[in-house]
LUMFI-121862 format. One record per residue: x, y, z of N, C-alpha, C in turn; residue number from 1. Coordinates in steps of 0.02 Angstrom, whole numbers. Layout:
N
- X,Y,Z,X,Y,Z,X,Y,Z,NUM
...
//
This chain:
77
- 4384,5640,3966,4356,5601,4021,4397,5537,4028,1
- 4415,5521,4089,4455,5461,4100,4409,5400,4101,2
- 4440,5342,4093,4401,5280,4094,4367,5270,4161,3
- 4398,5289,4215,4369,5281,4282,4307,5324,4291,4
- 4300,5379,4254,4242,5422,4261,4180,5391,4229,5
- 4189,5339,4187,4132,5306,4155,4095,5260,4203,6
- 4125,5241,4258,4094,5196,4305,4054,5237,4356,7
- 3989,5237,4348,3947,5274,4394,3908,5224,4436,8
- 3905,5235,4499,3868,5191,4544,3848,5229,4605,9
- 3802,5201,4642,3782,5235,4704,3839,5237,4754,10
- 3849,5294,4785,3903,5302,4833,3872,5303,4902,11
- 3894,5257,4946,3867,5255,5013,3877,5321,5051,12
- 3834,5334,5098,3837,5396,5136,3904,5403,5172,13
- 3930,5348,5199,3994,5352,5235,4050,5374,5188,14
- 4047,5353,5125,4098,5373,5077,4088,5446,5058,15
- 4025,5467,5048,4011,5536,5030,4037,5585,5083,16
- 4029,5566,5145,4052,5610,5198,4127,5610,5206,17
- 4160,5562,5176,4233,5555,5183,4270,5613,5151,18
- 4244,5640,5098,4278,5697,5069,4273,5704,4995,19
- 4215,5701,4968,4203,5716,4897,4239,5671,4849,20
- 4284,5700,4810,4318,5664,4757,4363,5609,4784,21
- 4395,5621,4840,4437,5569,4869,4397,5508,4889,22
- 4338,5518,4915,4294,5463,4933,4272,5424,4872,23
- 4255,5457,4819,4235,5423,4758,4293,5384,4729,24
- 4353,5412,4733,4413,5378,4707,4424,5314,4745,25
- 4421,5316,4812,4431,5255,4852,4375,5205,4840,26
- 4314,5229,4828,4258,5185,4815,4269,5145,4751,27
- 4304,5174,4702,4319,5139,4640,4382,5097,4645,28
- 4431,5118,4684,4496,5085,4687,4494,5025,4735,29
- 4455,5028,4787,4455,4975,4837,4438,4906,4809,30
- 4386,4898,4767,4374,4831,4738,4431,4807,4694,31
- 4463,4852,4658,4519,4832,4616,4578,4808,4658,32
- 4593,4844,4712,4647,4823,4755,4632,4757,4790,33
- 4570,4747,4810,4550,4684,4841,4557,4626,4793,34
- 4535,4636,4731,4543,4584,4680,4617,4569,4666,35
- 4657,4622,4662,4729,4612,4649,4762,4574,4706,36
- 4744,4589,4768,4773,4554,4825,4752,4480,4825,37
- 4690,4466,4809,4667,4397,4807,4701,4358,4752,38
- 4708,4388,4694,4742,4354,4638,4816,4342,4654,39
- 4848,4391,4684,4918,4384,4703,4927,4328,4754,40
- 4883,4324,4803,4887,4270,4853,4876,4202,4820,41
- 4828,4199,4775,4813,4136,4740,4873,4113,4698,42
- 4901,4159,4660,4959,4142,4618,5020,4124,4659,43
- 5030,4158,4715,5085,4141,4759,5077,4071,4787,44
- 5016,4053,4806,5002,3987,4831,5017,3933,4779,45
- 4996,3945,4717,5010,3898,4663,5085,3892,4652,46
- 5119,3948,4652,5191,3948,4641,5228,3911,4697,47
- 5209,3923,4759,5242,3892,4817,5231,3816,4818,48
- 5173,3794,4795,5159,3722,4797,5197,3684,4743,49
- 5236,3717,4703,5279,3683,4655,5254,3683,4584,50
- 5211,3730,4567,5185,3733,4499,5197,3802,4469,51
- 5260,3821,4457,5273,3889,4432,5247,3901,4361,52
- 5249,3850,4319,5225,3859,4250,5149,3872,4250,53
- 5113,3836,4291,5040,3846,4295,5025,3915,4323,54
- 5064,3937,4373,5053,4003,4402,5064,4058,4349,55
- 5116,4051,4309,5129,4099,4256,5073,4098,4204,56
- 5050,4039,4186,4997,4032,4137,4932,4064,4162,57
- 4915,4052,4225,4854,4081,4254,4861,4157,4258,58
- 4920,4182,4276,4931,4254,4279,4921,4286,4210,59
- 4947,4255,4158,4939,4281,4091,4866,4278,4069,60
- 4831,4225,4087,4760,4220,4070,4720,4275,4103,61
- 4735,4290,4166,4699,4344,4202,4714,4412,4171,62
- 4776,4424,4154,4794,4488,4122,4759,4495,4054,63
- 4757,4441,4016,4722,4443,3951,4648,4457,3960,64
- 4617,4423,4009,4546,4434,4021,4533,4506,4042,65
- 4575,4533,4086,4565,4602,4108,4574,4651,4050,66
- 4621,4637,4005,4630,4680,3946,4568,4680,3902,67
- 4541,4621,3889,4482,4615,3846,4421,4648,3880,68
- 4413,4637,3945,4357,4667,3982,4363,4743,3982,69
- 4424,4769,3992,4434,4841,3991,4420,4871,3923,70
- 4440,4836,3870,4427,4860,3802,4352,4861,3788,71
- 4316,4811,3812,4244,4810,3801,4209,4866,3838,72
- 4231,4879,3899,4202,4934,3938,4217,5001,3906,73
- 4279,5010,3883,4298,5073,3852,4261,5086,3786,74
- 4247,5033,3749,4213,5042,3686,4138,5048,3693,75
- 4112,5034,3753,4041,5042,3766,4000,4980,3751,76
- 4031,4924,3739,3994,4861,3723,3977,4824,3787,77
//
C-alpha cells in the first residue's frame, strides 16, 4: 500500500463522476500542488526583495517540516 492510499477522505460528487481512480488521484494531488505553488511564490518574493539567505533558510525549514510530518503520518502517530 502506498503512502497516498492511507489518506482517506470524502470525495465530492463532481470528483467521483470525473473518472474513478483518476479523480481520487487529483483530489489528493491538488492541495499539494497548491501548497507548493504558494510556497514557491513566497520564496521567490523573499529572494527577489534581496534576502537570498533567508529564502534558502525558510525553504530548508519547510522541507524539514514536511519530512517530519510525512514520517509521523507514515508511522501512524
